[in-house]
C-alpha positions as CSV (number, residue, x, y, z in Angstrom):
1,M,33.1,25.3,-33.0
2,A,31.7,28.0,-30.4
3,W,29.3,26.6,-27.6
4,T,26.8,28.5,-25.4
5,R,26.1,27.5,-22.3
6,I,22.7,28.3,-20.9
7,T,21.6,28.0,-17.3
8,T,18.0,30.1,-17.1
9,Q,15.1,28.7,-17.3
10,E,13.9,32.2,-19.8
11,E,16.8,31.3,-22.7
12,A,15.6,27.4,-22.4
13,A,12.6,27.5,-22.6
14,T,12.8,29.8,-26.2
15,L,15.2,27.2,-27.0
16,L,13.4,23.6,-25.7
17,P,10.0,22.4,-25.9
18,A,7.8,24.8,-23.4
19,W,7.8,21.8,-20.8
20,F,11.2,21.1,-21.0
21,G,12.1,24.3,-20.4
22,Q,10.1,25.6,-18.2
23,R,9.9,22.3,-15.7
24,I,13.1,20.3,-16.0
25,I,15.6,23.2,-16.0
26,G,16.6,25.1,-12.6
27,S,14.5,22.2,-11.2
28,R,15.1,19.1,-9.1
29,G,13.3,16.4,-9.2
30,R,13.1,12.8,-10.5
31,F,12.4,12.6,-14.6
32,G,13.4,10.1,-17.1
33,L,14.4,10.9,-20.2
34,L,13.6,8.2,-23.2
35,L,16.5,7.8,-25.8
36,T,15.7,6.9,-29.6
37,S,17.3,3.4,-28.1
38,G,14.3,2.5,-25.6
39,D,16.3,3.2,-22.8
40,V,15.1,5.4,-19.9
41,L,17.8,7.8,-18.6
42,R,16.7,8.5,-15.1
43,I,18.0,12.2,-13.9
44,T,17.4,14.4,-10.8
45,S,18.0,17.8,-12.8
46,I,19.5,20.0,-16.0
47,P,21.5,22.7,-14.9
48,A,22.2,23.6,-18.5
49,V,21.6,23.6,-22.3
50,L,25.0,23.7,-24.5
51,V,24.1,24.8,-27.9
52,S,26.6,24.8,-30.7
53,S,27.0,27.6,-33.2
54,D,25.6,24.9,-35.7
55,G,22.3,24.6,-33.8
56,L,23.6,21.2,-31.9
57,M,22.3,21.0,-28.6
58,L,23.3,19.3,-25.4
59,L,22.0,18.5,-22.1
60,D,24.5,18.6,-18.8
61,V,22.4,16.7,-16.7
62,V,22.5,15.2,-13.1
63,L,21.9,11.4,-12.9
64,D,19.5,9.6,-11.0
65,H,20.2,6.0,-9.5
66,A,19.4,2.8,-11.7
67,G,16.6,0.9,-11.4
68,V,12.3,1.2,-12.4
69,P,11.2,4.2,-10.3
70,D,8.7,3.3,-7.2
71,D,4.9,3.5,-8.5
72,V,5.9,3.8,-12.1
73,D,3.1,2.8,-14.6
74,L,2.7,-0.7,-15.6
75,A,3.8,0.1,-19.3
76,W,7.0,1.8,-18.1
77,R,8.3,-1.2,-15.9
78,S,9.6,-2.9,-19.1
79,K,12.0,-0.4,-20.1
80,H,15.9,-0.3,-19.0
81,F,16.1,2.4,-16.6
82,L,20.1,4.1,-16.5
83,G,21.4,6.1,-14.0
84,A,24.5,6.8,-12.6
85,P,27.3,4.7,-13.4
86,Y,28.8,4.4,-10.1
87,P,28.5,5.9,-6.9
88,G,29.4,9.6,-7.1
89,G,29.5,9.5,-11.0
90,D,26.3,11.4,-11.1
91,Y,26.9,14.0,-14.3
92,A,26.7,13.7,-17.7
93,T,26.3,15.2,-21.1
94,V,22.9,14.1,-23.7
95,N,22.8,14.8,-27.0
96,L,19.3,16.3,-27.3
97,A,18.8,14.7,-30.8
98,H,18.7,11.2,-28.7
99,V,15.9,12.0,-26.7
100,V,12.2,10.9,-27.9
101,A,10.7,12.1,-24.6
102,A,10.5,13.5,-21.2
103,V,8.7,12.4,-18.2
104,E,8.5,12.9,-14.5
105,F,8.3,10.4,-12.1
106,A,8.1,12.3,-8.9
107,H,7.4,16.1,-8.0
108,T,9.8,19.1,-8.5
109,A,11.3,21.0,-6.0
110,N,12.8,24.4,-6.9
111,V,16.6,24.7,-7.0
112,E,16.2,28.3,-6.3
113,P,16.9,29.8,-2.8
114,P,13.8,30.4,-0.8
115,D,12.3,34.1,-1.1
116,E,14.4,36.2,1.6
117,G,11.3,37.9,2.6
118,S,9.5,34.7,3.8
119,V,12.7,33.7,6.0
120,P,12.3,35.4,9.5
121,S,14.9,37.7,11.3
122,A,16.9,36.9,14.1
123,D,14.9,39.3,15.9
124,E,11.1,37.5,14.7
125,V,12.7,34.1,16.1
126,V,13.7,35.3,19.8
127,A,10.2,37.2,19.8
128,D,8.4,33.6,18.7
129,L,10.9,32.1,21.0
130,A,9.7,34.2,24.0
131,R,6.1,34.1,23.3
132,L,6.0,30.2,22.9
133,T,8.0,29.9,26.9
134,D,5.4,32.6,28.1
135,M,3.4,29.8,29.4
136,P,1.7,30.2,32.9
137,A,4.2,29.1,35.8
138,V,3.8,25.6,36.3
139,G,4.0,24.3,40.3
140,R,5.8,21.6,41.5
141,A,2.7,19.4,42.6
142,D,1.5,19.8,39.1
143,T,4.1,18.6,37.3
144,E,5.0,15.5,39.7
145,G,3.2,13.0,37.8
146,A,3.9,14.0,34.3
147,V,5.5,11.7,31.9
148,E,8.5,13.0,30.1
149,R,8.2,11.9,26.2
């Protein structure tokens, strides 16, 4: 059986339900996968979707810690929340056929590197530092009563 590994949101969105493909692939956050067993698998991201030549889909996931998430709605508290089985054992593969629903427990952050245009250059940082230090000279008498914080 041949497998195709998909790691881009655009490609994953064509195979998975819209929210799944657009929101979770390539993002980091606190998500839950409600499984057919009734358990909730806590994850922080889905780095890849694996598709077999016969249509089987698997999700490579990064596991979160087990237990009820903070501030979760009362209706969800009775669920059994699965997570990483031991410290450092935070990767797993899940059969998509066993996922009933996906939920978000906390706001996500994009995993992509920041836009290079938004990162100041070294010259801009030096200019800003120079501007911040170009304050009027403070005499000794002005600083004698100052308290350092």
